[in-house]
C-alpha positions as CSV (number, residue, x, y, z in Angstrom):
1,M,-21.3,-8.4,-3.3
2,S,-22.9,-5.3,-4.9
3,E,-23.4,-4.9,-8.6
4,E,-20.7,-2.2,-8.9
5,H,-17.9,-4.6,-8.0
6,Q,-16.3,-7.0,-10.4
7,E,-13.7,-9.6,-9.7
8,T,-11.5,-11.8,-11.8
9,P,-11.2,-15.4,-10.5
10,Q,-7.5,-15.2,-9.6
11,D,-8.1,-12.0,-7.6
12,T,-11.2,-13.1,-5.6
13,P,-10.7,-12.0,-2.0
14,Q,-10.4,-14.8,0.6
15,D,-12.1,-14.7,3.9
16,T,-9.1,-13.2,5.8
17,P,-8.8,-9.9,7.7
18,E,-6.8,-8.5,4.8
19,A,-9.3,-9.1,2.1
20,P,-12.6,-7.4,2.8
21,A,-15.6,-8.9,1.0
22,E,-16.5,-5.5,-0.5
23,A,-13.2,-4.9,-2.3
24,A,-13.3,-5.1,-6.1
25,S,-10.2,-6.5,-7.6
26,E,-8.9,-6.7,-11.2
27,T,-5.6,-7.1,-12.8
28,A,-4.2,-3.7,-13.6
29,S,-4.6,-4.3,-17.3
30,G,-8.3,-5.2,-16.7
31,N,-9.6,-1.9,-15.2
32,A,-7.1,0.6,-16.6
33,S,-5.1,0.6,-19.7
34,R,-1.4,-0.5,-19.3
35,E,-0.4,3.1,-20.2
36,A,-2.5,4.6,-17.5
37,V,-1.1,2.1,-14.9
38,V,2.5,3.0,-16.0
39,E,1.6,6.7,-15.7
40,A,0.1,6.2,-12.3
41,L,3.1,4.1,-11.1
42,G,5.4,6.9,-12.2
43,K,3.5,9.4,-9.9
44,I,3.9,7.1,-6.8
45,R,6.8,8.3,-4.6
46,V,8.3,4.8,-4.1
47,F,8.8,4.6,-7.9
48,D,10.2,8.1,-8.3
49,S,12.9,8.2,-11.1
50,I,12.2,4.6,-12.2
51,S,12.7,4.2,-16.0
52,P,9.7,3.7,-18.2
53,E,10.9,0.2,-18.9
54,G,11.0,-0.5,-15.1
55,L,7.5,1.0,-14.7
56,E,6.2,-1.3,-17.5
57,L,7.6,-4.3,-15.7
58,L,5.9,-3.3,-12.5
59,A,2.6,-2.7,-14.3
60,S,2.8,-6.2,-15.6
61,I,2.6,-7.6,-12.0
62,A,0.1,-5.1,-10.5
63,S,-3.5,-5.6,-9.8
64,E,-6.1,-3.0,-8.8
65,E,-8.7,-2.9,-6.0
66,S,-11.4,-0.4,-5.2
67,Y,-12.7,0.2,-1.7
68,R,-15.6,2.0,-0.2
69,G,-15.6,4.2,2.8
70,S,-15.0,2.5,6.2
71,D,-13.7,-0.7,4.6
72,V,-10.7,-2.3,6.3
73,I,-7.9,-3.1,4.0
74,F,-5.9,-5.0,6.5
75,K,-5.7,-5.3,10.3
76,E,-2.8,-5.0,12.7
77,G,-1.4,-8.4,13.5
78,S,-2.5,-10.0,10.2
79,T,0.0,-11.5,7.8
80,G,1.2,-9.1,5.1
81,G,2.5,-9.7,1.7
82,E,1.4,-6.7,-0.4
83,L,2.5,-3.2,-1.2
84,Y,-0.4,-0.9,-1.7
85,L,-0.2,2.2,-3.9
86,I,-2.9,4.9,-3.7
87,L,-4.2,6.0,-7.0
88,E,-7.3,7.8,-5.8
89,G,-8.8,8.6,-2.4
90,K,-7.3,8.4,1.1
91,V,-6.3,5.6,3.5
92,R,-5.9,5.9,7.2
93,I,-3.1,4.0,9.0
94,S,-4.0,3.6,12.6
95,R,-3.7,1.5,15.8
96,D,-6.2,0.7,18.5
97,V,-4.9,2.2,21.8
98,S,-6.2,0.6,25.0
99,G,-8.5,3.0,26.7
100,M,-8.4,5.6,23.9
101,G,-9.7,3.8,20.8
102,E,-8.3,4.3,17.3
103,E,-5.2,6.5,17.0
104,A,-4.5,7.7,13.5
105,L,-0.8,7.5,12.7
106,A,-1.2,8.9,9.2
107,V,-3.7,9.7,6.5
108,L,-2.2,8.9,3.1
109,G,-3.4,10.1,-0.3
110,P,-2.7,9.7,-4.0
111,G,1.0,9.1,-4.6
112,D,1.5,7.4,-1.3
113,A,2.4,3.8,-0.6
114,F,1.8,1.6,2.4
115,G,2.3,-2.0,3.4
116,E,5.9,-1.8,2.3
117,M,7.2,-3.2,5.5
118,S,5.7,-6.6,4.6
119,L,7.9,-6.7,1.5
120,I,11.0,-6.3,3.7
121,D,10.2,-8.5,6.7
122,D,8.0,-11.4,7.6
123,F,6.4,-9.8,10.7
124,P,2.7,-9.3,11.2
125,R,1.2,-6.0,10.1
126,S,2.1,-3.2,12.6
127,A,-1.1,-1.2,12.1
128,D,-4.5,-1.2,10.6
129,A,-5.2,0.3,7.1
130,R,-8.7,1.6,6.7
131,V,-10.4,3.5,3.9
132,H,-10.6,7.2,4.9
133,E,-12.2,8.2,1.6
134,R,-13.4,5.8,-1.2
135,C,-10.2,4.7,-2.9
136,R,-8.6,2.9,-5.8
137,L,-5.3,1.1,-5.1
138,L,-2.7,-0.7,-7.1
139,I,-1.4,-3.9,-5.4
140,L,2.0,-5.4,-5.8
141,E,2.3,-8.9,-4.3
142,K,5.5,-9.8,-2.4
143,D,6.2,-13.0,-4.3
144,A,5.8,-11.3,-7.7
145,M,8.0,-8.4,-6.6
146,E,10.7,-10.7,-5.4
147,D,10.7,-12.7,-8.6
148,L,10.8,-9.5,-10.7
149,L,13.6,-7.8,-8.6
150,F,15.6,-11.0,-8.6
151,L,15.7,-10.9,-12.4
152,E,16.0,-7.1,-12.7
153,K,18.8,-6.0,-10.4
154,D,19.0,-2.4,-11.6
155,L,15.3,-2.0,-11.0
156,A,15.7,-3.6,-7.5
157,Y,18.4,-1.1,-6.6
158,E,16.4,1.9,-7.7
159,I,13.2,0.7,-5.8
160,L,15.1,-0.3,-2.6
161,W,16.9,3.1,-2.6
162,N,13.5,4.8,-2.8
163,F,12.2,2.6,0.1
164,V,15.2,3.7,2.2
165,K,14.5,7.4,1.5
166,I,10.8,7.0,2.4
167,L,11.4,5.0,5.5
168,S,14.0,7.5,6.6
169,A,11.6,10.4,6.2
170,R,8.9,8.5,8.2
171,L,11.4,7.7,11.0
172,R,12.4,11.4,11.2
173,E,8.7,12.3,11.4
174,T,8.2,9.8,14.2
175,N,11.2,11.1,16.0
176,D,9.8,14.7,15.8
177,K,6.4,13.5,17.1
178,M,8.1,11.6,20.0
179,T,10.1,14.7,20.9
180,F,7.0,16.8,20.9
181,M,5.2,14.4,23.1
182,S,8.1,14.2,25.5
183,V,8.5,18.0,25.7
184,T,4.7,18.6,26.2
185,G,4.3,15.7,28.6
186,K,1.7,13.9,26.4
187,F,3.0,10.4,27.0
């Protein structure tokens, strides 16, 4: 572990494909002030229009990780349980295509979220998430989110409605890509 990385004991990465050894992890209140975390959460699309009180609640369960270029955040097929929110940098969502190599599905930047499917279902990750540019992420664990949303029904409604809008937009984008590939014969 390089000197620039610091970890808190509860956030020490495990030896799994989802927790690279180079990631630095801290609770959100450890690296950035709570106010800065709340402000950052308010800029993330999935938390658009969430009340300041709701953002405070989310900040209380968030942790932060920093990754260097080319780090793997998680691999396709691994077990998921975290929602990642990009504060700085870029993350590439991709899949390995037989005979072609890595196929980038999306390059996400500040304000974007990924890994949200693991909060909704219990299926393995559907793609890889790799650092495209050095990045800083907020992490919300599935268990902590479920506990919070069970207690805070209004917050749960707002967040889930935002998930629906984001997933709908992504589905439309995928449909457009599929139509383009079908018309141009690029299947």
